[in-house]
C-alpha positions in Angstrom: -27.5 -3.2 -7.9 -29.5 -0.8 -10.0 -30.1 2.9 -9.3 -33.1 4.7 -10.7 -33.8 8.4 -10.7 -37.3 9.9 -11.0 -36.0 12.7 -13.2 -32.8 14.4 -14.3 -33.0 17.2 -11.7 -32.5 15.1 -8.7 -29.4 13.2 -9.9 -27.2 13.4 -6.8 -24.0 15.4 -7.4 -22.0 12.5 -5.9 -22.6 10.5 -9.1 -19.2 9.5 -10.5 -18.0 12.1 -13.1 -17.7 9.3 -15.6 -21.5 9.3 -15.8 -21.6 12.8 -17.4 -22.7 13.0 -21.0 -24.4 9.5 -21.0 -27.9 9.5 -22.6 -31.0 10.0 -20.5 -33.7 7.4 -21.1 -37.0 9.3 -21.1 -39.2 6.1 -21.4 -38.3 4.7 -18.0 -37.1 8.0 -16.4 -33.6 6.5 -15.8 -30.2 7.8 -16.6 -29.3 4.4 -18.1 -31.4 2.0 -20.2 -33.1 -0.4 -17.9 -32.2 1.7 -14.9 -28.8 0.0 -14.4 -25.6 2.0 -13.8 -22.7 0.4 -15.6 -19.9 -0.9 -13.4 -16.8 1.3 -13.2 -13.7 -0.8 -13.6 -11.2 -1.1 -10.8 -8.6 0.4 -13.1 -10.7 3.5 -13.7 -11.3 3.9 -10.0 -7.6 3.7 -9.3 -7.0 6.4 -12.0 -9.5 8.7 -10.4 -8.0 8.1 -6.9 -4.5 8.9 -8.2 -5.9 12.0 -10.0 -7.4 13.2 -6.7 -4.3 12.4 -4.7 -1.9 14.2 -7.1 -4.2 17.2 -7.1 -4.2 17.2 -3.3 -0.4 16.9 -3.2 0.0 20.0 -5.4 -2.4 21.9 -3.2 -0.7 20.9 0.0 2.7 21.9 -1.5 1.4 25.3 -2.5 -0.8 26.2 0.5 0.4 24.0 3.3 -1.6 21.2 5.0 -3.6 23.4 7.4 -4.5 26.2 4.9 -5.5 23.9 2.1 -9.2 23.1 1.9 -11.2 20.3 0.3 -12.6 22.9 -2.1 -9.0 23.8 -3.2 -8.5 20.1 -4.0 -11.8 19.9 -5.9 -10.7 22.8 -8.1 -7.3 21.4 -8.7 -8.6 18.0 -9.6 -11.3 19.2 -12.0 -13.7 16.7 -10.4 -16.9 17.3 -8.5 -17.2 17.6 -4.7 -19.2 14.3 -4.7 -16.5 12.5 -6.7 -13.8 13.6 -4.2 -15.9 12.5 -1.1 -16.7 9.2 -2.8 -13.0 8.2 -2.4 -11.8 10.3 0.5 -13.9 11.4 3.5 -11.4 13.9 4.9 -8.3 15.8 4.3 -6.4 13.5 6.7 -7.2 10.6 4.5 -5.8 12.4 1.5 -2.6 13.2 3.4 -2.0 9.6 4.1 -3.0 8.5 0.6 -0.6 11.0 -0.9 2.2 9.6 1.2 1.4 6.0 0.2 1.1 6.8 -3.5 4.4 8.8 -3.6 6.3 6.2 -1.5 5.0 3.2 -3.4 5.9 4.7 -6.8 9.3 5.8 -5.6 10.1 2.4 -4.1 8.9 0.6 -7.3 11.1 2.9 -9.5 14.1 2.4 -7.3 13.7 -1.4 -7.4 13.4 -1.3 -11.2 16.6 0.7 -11.5 18.7 -1.4 -9.1 17.4 -4.9 -10.0 19.4 -5.5 -13.3 22.7 -4.2 -11.8 25.0 -6.8 -10.3 27.9 -4.9 -8.8 27.2 -3.7 -5.2 29.1 -0.4 -5.6 27.1 0.3 -8.8 23.9 -0.5 -7.0 24.8 1.9 -4.2 25.6 4.6 -6.7 22.3 4.1 -8.5 20.4 4.2 -5.2 22.1 7.4 -4.1 21.6 8.9 -7.6 17.9 8.0 -7.4 17.5 10.1 -4.2 19.0 13.1 -6.0 16.9 12.5 -9.1 13.8 12.7 -6.9 14.9 15.9 -5.3 15.4 17.5 -8.7 12.2 16.2 -10.1 10.1 17.1 -7.1 11.6 20.6 -6.8 10.7 21.2 -10.5 7.2 19.9 -10.0 6.7 21.7 -6.6 6.0 18.2 -5.3 6.9 16.1 -2.3 10.3 17.7 -1.5 8.4 20.9 -0.4 5.6 18.7 1.0 8.1 16.8 3.2 9.4 20.1 4.6 5.9 21.3 5.4 5.1 17.9 7.0 8.1 18.2 9.3 7.0 21.6 10.3 3.4 20.6 11.1 3.9 17.1 12.5 3.4 18.2 16.1 -0.1 19.5 15.3 -1.5 16.7 13.2 -1.6 13.0 13.9 -2.2 12.3 10.3 0.9 14.1 9.2 3.0 12.4 11.8 1.7 9.0 10.6 2.5 10.0 7.0 6.1 10.7 8.1 6.4 7.5 10.0 5.2 5.5 7.0 7.7 7.1 4.8 10.4 6.5 7.4 9.7 2.8 7.6 10.0 2.5 3.8 13.3 4.4 3.6 14.6 2.4 6.6 13.7 -0.9 5.0 15.6 -0.1 1.8 18.6 1.0 3.8 18.6 -2.2 5.9 18.5 -4.3 2.7 21.4 -2.5 1.1 23.5 -2.7 4.3 22.8 -6.4 4.7 23.8 -7.0 1.1 27.0 -4.9 1.6 28.0 -7.0 4.7 27.3 -10.2 2.8 29.5 -9.2 -0.1 32.3 -8.0 2.2 31.9 -4.4 1.2 30.7 -3.2 4.6 32.2 -4.3 7.9 30.5 -7.2 9.6 30.5 -5.4 12.9 28.1 -2.6 11.7 24.9 -2.3 13.7 22.5 -2.7 10.8 19.4 -1.1 12.2 21.2 2.0 13.7 23.3 2.5 10.6 20.2 2.3 8.4 18.5 4.9 10.6 21.6 7.1 10.3 21.5 6.8 6.5 17.8 7.8 6.5 18.7 10.9 8.6 21.4 11.7 6.0 18.9 11.6 3.2 16.6 13.9 5.1 19.5 16.2 5.7 20.2 16.3 1.9 16.5 17.3 1.3 16.8 20.1 3.8 20.0 21.4 2.4 18.6 21.5 -1.1 15.8 23.7 0.2 18.1 25.9 2.3 20.6 26.4 -0.5 18.0 27.3 -3.0 19.5 28.6 -6.3 23.0 27.8 -4.8 22.2 24.1 -4.5 24.6 21.9 -6.5 23.7 18.3 -6.9 27.2 17.2 -7.8 28.6 18.6 -4.5 25.8 17.2 -2.4 25.9 13.8 -4.0 29.7 13.6 -3.5 29.2 14.2 0.3 26.8 11.3 0.6 29.0 9.0 -1.5 32.1 10.0 0.5 30.4 9.0 3.8 29.5 5.6 2.3 33.1 5.2 1.1 34.2 5.6 4.7 32.0 2.7 5.7 33.4 0.6 2.8 37.0 1.4 3.8 36.2 0.1 7.3 35.3 -3.3 6.0 38.8 -4.7 6.5 39.3 -3.2 10.0 38.2 -4.5 13.4 35.5 -2.7 15.3 36.8 0.4 17.1 36.1 0.9 20.8 32.6 2.1 21.1 32.1 5.8 21.8 30.1 6.5 24.9 27.4 9.2 24.7 28.0 12.1 27.0 25.6 12.3 29.9 22.6 14.6 29.1 22.3 17.9 31.0 19.5 17.9 33.5 16.8 20.5 33.5 18.3 22.0 36.7 21.6 22.4 34.9 20.0 24.1 32.0 18.0 26.5 34.3 21.2 27.3 36.2 23.0 28.1 33.0 20.2 30.3 31.7 20.1 32.2 35.0 23.9 32.9 35.0 
């Protein structure tokens, strides 16, 4: 499809930034010879999308989801307003795209690190180490560790943020399920483990580590936090040769009437 402009002054600002600096053809009043806009490669489009998403992630981390504006993201990306809206129609779309990009890259990197390692215990150590590598990297870059904390705080007020967290949760849960299944198959974890629930508990443990790193601030020590996580996994491994214990029963929840009575006393 060709796009022709009558003169340079009415070139729409939404034209891809890649068009800037290309010669104007006065003879046929077109930005390009023959009036044909060259195709932008899929690779270039992906690069632009990632540039926008990374800029948005920085802005969300610095200003929060609600206070951040599309104009903030335009400034951070160095692109035009039109270029941003060519790829993303709203801030909600950028929130979800940011989650997808970060999660995909993290899962790809984790798989790359774990794949060549044969010993299960070594694989577990690498997976746990990866979590702490990400906390350190993201804290230094003011990236998704802070972004995650902000998302938890604002999930009740934004369906897009809640969906972002759910997508992340599914990815983390899937990795945990795979590692637990492998551990059971190799005899490192007890066969009686409830895989899905144990995976959910490990996911909650990882989130707790992220929160603790934020709470402790300058007092955070990776070595101590990592030892806590590995110690809990060691307990699971130690149980591999023992029969299942009698299941603990949850205490009955307090009713609203009970809570109101206690508050009144």
